[in-house]
N, C-alpha and C positions, 0 to 999 in steps of 0.2 A: 523548448528544452533548455535546461540550465547549462551554463558553461563554466568551466573552471580554467583559470590561466595556468598553463603548464610550460616548462622548458625555458630556454633562453630567448631573449628578444632584444633588439636594438631599441634606441629611444623612440624611433618612429614605427616600430613593428610590434604587433601583439600576436602571441600564439594562443589560439583558442582551441580547446579540446572538448568534444562532446562528452557529457556525462549521462549515463555510464559510458566508459571508453569502448569504442567500436572500431579501433584501428585507423581512424581518420582524423588528421589534425589539419586545421585550416590556418594558414598564415595570412595576415592582413596587414598591408602597409599603406600609410597615408603619406604621399610624397607631393611636394609642390610642383606645379607645372609651369614652366617658363615658355611663353610663346613669343617668337621673334619673326618679324616680316621684313623682307628685302624686296626692293623693286628694281628690276633691270629694264630700264626704258631707254630706247635708242640703241646705237651701235655698241657692240662689245669692243672695248679698247684694250690697251696693254694690261697685262696681268697685275702689275703693281697697284692698280687702282681698285682692286677687289680684295685686298689683304684682310680687311675687317670681316668680310664674308667667309673667307677661308678659315680665319681664326675662330669665328663663331661656330662653324660646322665642326671643326676639329676638337673643340673644347666642350661641346654640348654634352649633356647627360641623356640617359635613356628616356627620361620623362619629358625632355624638351620637345617642343613642336616648332619647326622652322618652316615658314612659308617663303617661297621664292616666286614673286609675281613677274610675269614676262610680257613685254610688248617691245619686241626687238627684231630688226632685220638681220641679225647675226653679226659676224665680225671676226675678231681675232681668234684663230683656232687654238692657240696655246692657252688663252684665257678660258675658253670654253672647256677645254680638257681639264684644267686645274679645278674649275668649279665642279665638274662631273666627278673627278677623283675624290674631291673633298666630300661631296654628297655620299659617295660610296663608303668612305671611311668614317663618316659621322655616326655617333651613337644615337643621335636624335632621329625622330621621325620627320622626314623632309617631304613637304607637300609642294609640288610645282604647280603654279596657277597660270593658265593661259588666259590673258585678259584682252587680247586683240589679235596680234600676229606674233608668230615665232618662226623665223626663217633660218635655214642653214644651221649655224652653230647654236643659235638660240633654241631651235627645234630639238636639237640633241640634248641640250640641258633640260628642256621640258620632259623629254622621255626618260630622263634619269632619276626622276623623283620616286620616292617610295609610294606616294599617293598622288594622283593626278586630278586636278580640278580643271574642268573645261567650261568656260562661259559660252553662252550663245554668241553667234555672229563672229566667230574667231576663225583663224586660218593658220595652217601649219604648212611649211614647205621645206623639202629636203633636196639637196643637190650635191654634186661633187665639189671638191675644193678648187680654189684658184690661188695663184701665187706668182711671185717673181723670183727667178733663180739667177744667181750670179756666179762668176768664176770661169775657169777654163771649160771648154766644151765637155770633156770627159767628166769633170766634176759636176756640171749641171745634169748630165745624163744620169749619173749615179744618184744624185739627190732626188731627181724626179722619180726614179724607180723606188727608192727608199720611202719617200713621202707617200707615194701611191699605195704601197703595201701597208704602211702604217695607217693611212686613212681608211683603207678598205677594212682592216681588222676592227677599227673603232666603229665604223658604220655598221658592220654586220652584228657586232656585239650589242650596240645600243638600239638599233632600229628593228631588231628582231621582234620587238614588242608590237610593232604595227605593220611591218613590211615583210613580204615573202622574199625568198632568195632571188627569184626572178626580178622582183621590183628593185632590190638592192643592186643586182647586176646592171639593170637599166640605168640607175642613177650613176653608178661608177663609170658607165660608158658615156655619160653626159646629159641624161634626161633630168628634168626637174619634176618633182613629185609633189602635188598639191592636195591638201585635204581641208575640208571645212569642219565645223564643230560636230555635225552629225556623223560624218565619216570617221572622225577621230574617235568618237565615243563607240561607234560600232566596232571598230577594230580593237580598241582597248578592252572592250567587254569580253573579248575572247581570251585574254591573257590573265595570269594569276593575280597580279597586283591590282588594287582597287582604283577605279576611276569614278568620280562623283560629279554631280552637277551642283551640289550644295555642300559646303563644308560646315561642320559643327565643331565646337570646342571639344577636344579630346581630353579626358581627365588623366589617363595614364597610357600613353602610346606604347604599344607592344614593341619589344626588341625585334629588329628586322635586319636585313642586309643579306643579299646574296653575295657569293664570291664574285666577285667580279675583278681650220681652213678658212681659212678666210672664206668670206661669203661666196 
């Protein structure tokens, strides 16, 4: 069927209308795709060492594809939270890739991706926070209570993708929760966001985003 160009369009956008007109107009846009990969290997250290990652996530476009590859035992709670919050705020489609192990805070980063890639022979582990508190006795008690409530909210929000309420309760009480690649895939297959065994280059990632401790 022949087409005639109708209406307004930007430089990279063409408006095509079927002829004869049937009330349906198709908009087609060709946009460049930028693909960026980051590798988090080893322990998560202080937040200032990940500034480039934060900036890339914050300034990315809708058509950008960002991979975060993980092989980490966990580490700094504040660093992990800042990475997670920047993933949530990013316009890009963020793929978290489990390449060997992701424990503790690294596991929570992995679970925060828009798309999750799980290699074979990998391991995920979640547990409660640990830390050192200083100050007068009453100050330490207040801090323990505040940090505990904070951590529990974060844990329940992020880990709902793979854990039941009872399992989260068990972790908060001190249990460690371990999963291998097969178990991770089984649990993720039940939730709405995609989990894949093989990634392919995406030409135009769709817009997404839900509202949304030391080792």
